[in-house]
C-alpha positions in Angstrom: 88.8 108.2 115.8 90.9 105.0 116.4 88.3 102.9 114.5 87.1 105.3 111.8 88.1 107.7 109.0 88.2 111.2 109.9 84.9 113.0 109.8 86.3 115.9 108.0 88.0 113.8 105.5 84.6 112.2 104.6 82.9 115.4 104.3 85.6 116.8 102.0 85.2 113.7 100.0 81.5 114.3 99.8 82.1 118.0 98.8 84.4 116.8 96.1 81.7 114.7 94.5 79.3 117.7 94.7 81.9 119.9 93.0 82.5 117.3 90.0 80.1 118.6 87.5 80.6 122.2 87.9 82.9 124.8 86.3 84.7 127.8 87.6 86.7 128.5 90.5 85.0 126.1 92.8 85.7 123.0 90.5 87.1 119.8 92.0 90.4 118.6 90.4 90.0 116.5 87.3 89.2 112.9 88.1 89.1 113.6 91.9 85.2 113.2 92.0 85.3 109.6 90.7 87.9 108.5 93.2 85.9 110.1 96.0 82.7 108.3 94.9 84.7 105.1 95.4 85.9 106.1 98.8 82.4 106.8 100.0 81.1 103.4 98.9 82.5 101.3 101.6 80.0 101.7 104.6 76.2 102.5 104.8 76.7 105.9 106.3 79.2 107.0 103.8 77.0 105.6 100.9 74.0 107.6 102.2 76.3 110.8 102.2 77.4 109.9 98.6 73.8 109.5 97.5 72.9 112.8 99.0 75.8 114.7 97.3 74.8 113.2 94.1 71.1 114.2 94.1 69.6 117.6 93.3 67.7 117.7 96.5 70.5 116.5 98.5 72.9 119.0 97.1 70.4 121.7 97.8 70.3 120.7 101.5 74.0 120.6 101.8 74.4 123.9 100.2 71.8 125.4 102.6 73.7 123.8 105.6 77.1 125.2 104.3 75.6 128.8 104.1 74.5 128.6 107.7 77.4 126.7 109.2 80.6 127.1 107.2 80.1 129.7 104.5 82.7 129.3 101.7 83.9 125.8 103.0 83.4 123.9 99.8 84.9 126.5 97.4 88.0 126.7 99.8 88.3 122.8 99.9 88.4 122.8 96.1 90.8 125.6 95.7 93.1 124.0 98.2 93.0 120.8 96.3 93.5 122.3 92.9 96.4 124.4 94.2 98.2 121.5 95.8 97.5 119.4 92.4 99.3 122.2 90.6 102.3 122.3 93.0 102.6 118.5 92.7 102.7 118.6 89.0 105.2 121.6 89.1 107.5 119.5 91.4 107.3 116.6 88.9 108.3 118.8 86.1 111.2 120.0 88.1 112.9 116.6 88.8 110.9 115.4 91.7 110.4 111.5 91.4 108.7 110.5 94.6 105.5 111.7 96.2 104.7 111.1 100.0 101.3 112.0 101.4 101.1 112.2 105.0 97.6 112.1 106.7 96.2 111.5 103.1 92.5 110.9 104.2 90.3 110.1 101.6 92.1 112.5 99.2 92.7 111.2 95.5 96.0 113.1 94.7 98.1 109.8 95.1 95.8 107.7 93.0 95.4 110.5 90.2 99.2 110.9 89.7 99.7 107.2 89.9 97.2 106.8 87.1 99.2 109.3 85.1 102.6 107.9 86.0 103.6 111.2 87.1 105.8 110.0 89.9 107.7 106.7 89.6 107.3 106.4 93.4 104.4 107.1 95.7 103.8 106.7 99.3 100.3 107.0 101.0 100.6 107.3 104.8 97.7 107.5 107.2 96.2 106.1 110.3 95.2 102.5 109.9 91.5 103.1 110.2 91.7 105.3 107.1 93.9 102.8 105.2 91.3 100.2 106.1 88.6 102.4 104.0 90.8 102.9 101.2 91.9 99.3 100.8 88.4 98.3 101.0 87.4 100.9 98.4 90.2 99.5 96.1 88.8 96.0 96.3 90.0 93.8 93.5 92.1 96.8 92.2 94.2 96.8 95.5 97.0 94.3 94.3 97.5 96.3 91.0 97.6 99.6 92.8 99.7 98.3 95.4 102.5 98.2 92.6 102.3 101.9 92.1 101.5 103.1 95.5 103.2 102.0 99.0 100.7 102.1 101.8 102.1 103.0 105.3 100.4 103.0 108.5 101.4 106.0 110.4 99.9 107.5 113.6 101.5 111.0 114.0 100.7 111.2 117.6 103.1 108.2 118.3 105.5 107.9 115.4 108.2 109.7 113.7 107.9 110.2 109.8 111.4 109.6 109.1 111.7 106.4 111.0 108.5 105.0 109.6 109.5 106.0 105.9 112.9 104.6 106.3 111.6 101.1 107.2 109.2 101.1 104.4 110.1 98.9 101.4 108.6 101.0 98.9 110.2 104.3 100.1 113.3 105.1 97.7 115.9 107.2 99.6 117.6 108.0 96.3 114.8 110.2 94.8 114.1 113.7 95.3 110.9 113.7 97.3 107.8 115.8 97.7 106.0 115.5 101.0 102.3 116.8 101.2 100.7 117.3 104.4 97.1 118.7 103.8 94.4 119.3 106.2 96.2 117.7 109.1 98.5 120.0 111.1 95.5 122.3 112.4 94.5 119.2 114.7 97.8 119.0 116.4 99.2 121.1 119.1 102.0 123.5 118.2 104.7 121.3 120.0 103.4 118.3 117.9 103.3 120.2 114.8 107.1 121.1 115.3 108.0 117.6 116.0 106.2 116.2 113.0 107.8 118.8 110.4 111.2 118.6 112.2 110.9 114.7 111.6 110.9 114.9 107.9 114.3 117.0 107.7 116.6 114.0 108.5 115.2 111.8 105.5 118.3 110.7 103.5 117.0 111.8 100.0 119.0 114.1 97.9 116.4 117.0 98.2 113.1 117.1 99.9 110.2 119.7 99.3 107.2 120.0 101.5 103.8 121.4 101.0 101.6 122.1 104.1 98.2 123.5 104.6 97.7 125.6 107.8 95.0 127.7 109.6 95.6 131.5 109.8 95.2 132.5 113.4 96.9 135.2 115.7 98.6 133.9 118.9 96.2 133.2 121.6 93.1 133.3 119.3 90.8 130.6 118.6 91.6 128.6 115.5 88.9 128.2 112.8 87.4 129.4 109.7 86.0 133.0 109.3 82.1 133.2 109.8 81.9 129.6 111.0 79.0 128.9 113.1 79.7 128.3 116.8 78.5 124.8 116.2 81.5 123.8 114.1 84.1 123.9 117.0 81.6 122.0 119.2 81.1 119.3 116.5 84.8 119.0 115.6 85.4 118.4 119.6 82.8 115.7 119.6 84.5 113.9 116.7 87.8 114.2 118.5 89.1 116.6 115.7 89.3 120.1 117.4 91.5 122.6 115.6 94.5 123.5 118.0 97.2 125.1 115.9 97.4 128.2 113.7 100.1 130.6 112.6 100.3 133.8 110.6 101.7 134.5 107.1 104.4 136.6 108.8 105.4 134.1 111.3 105.2 130.8 109.4 108.6 131.3 107.5 110.6 131.8 110.6 108.8 128.9 112.6 109.7 126.5 109.5 113.2 127.9 109.3 113.6 127.0 113.0 112.7 123.4 112.2 115.2 123.0 109.3 113.4 124.3 106.4 114.3 127.3 104.2 113.0 129.1 101.2 109.5 129.1 102.5 106.7 130.5 100.0 103.3 131.4 101.4 100.5 130.8 99.1 97.2 132.7 99.8 94.4 130.4 99.0 92.0 133.3 98.9 93.1 134.4 95.5 90.8 136.9 93.9 87.7 136.8 96.1 85.7 138.9 93.5 85.6 135.5 91.5 83.3 133.9 94.1 81.6 136.9 95.8 78.8 134.8 97.4 81.3 132.1 98.6 84.7 133.6 99.4 84.0 134.6 103.2 85.6 131.3 104.4 88.8 131.3 102.1 91.0 133.6 104.1 91.3 131.3 107.0 93.8 128.6 105.7 97.0 128.9 103.4 99.5 126.7 101.9 103.3 127.0 102.6 106.0 125.5 100.5 109.4 124.9 101.9 112.8 123.2 100.9 115.1 121.0 102.4 118.2 120.7 100.2 120.8 118.0 100.0 121.9 117.0 103.4 125.7 117.8 104.1 
């Protein structure tokens, strides 16, 4: 993974393109498909994936593979992105003026809210390999976009978030800040998850809110999606992206509380499964948590 963007990030970007012209619960957030098309235009392999996600035969093949290997995955990913989009907009409406997206991958949230000028200050932090893909996709627009978004290289395995952000010229310590960590923590060990989430707490900002996605798994049980094929863990391991950490809705508030967070809200992404009877089987395996870190004393 040191020289390429995350394989799951690439697949989710392609899934976002596929869901760009549909309606109903499985729809991508407004504006997201166009950005993902752009992100997938930088390499030959990504361009092939993009082309297959835009053609009727290609979409049929991907739907078949999804039903065999990871039922409900695409609907789940789109539900996750729409809910985070809603939470980010709610935070902006409630006085948060800085957005920090950690491990952003090929997600479009930062770029969409930048276009709308929803957050005066935006930080996009990820591994250098992913940032290279983003910068290449932006092309001639990179200079204009750089005035609205601060791009920061961040290796979660080696660096502390608060230290990296404090050193970034575009990070404003005076602003109330929303931190989003989506689709990242499941690939870290529990000690590393604790270290990452604890490292956000010392930020000097007047208030910090955090949104994380996390896998639902009982202690000692394998971490993964319900009804996934046995080939999925093997594929993730081969891509150096095995799922390592999960928790339960009952345990996550106490876990976050012990790291310096409070007022945790758990958001069940399954919603009303009756809306998607053919695709909902994979939706119960990942949820969101929203937690607060109020003004430091």
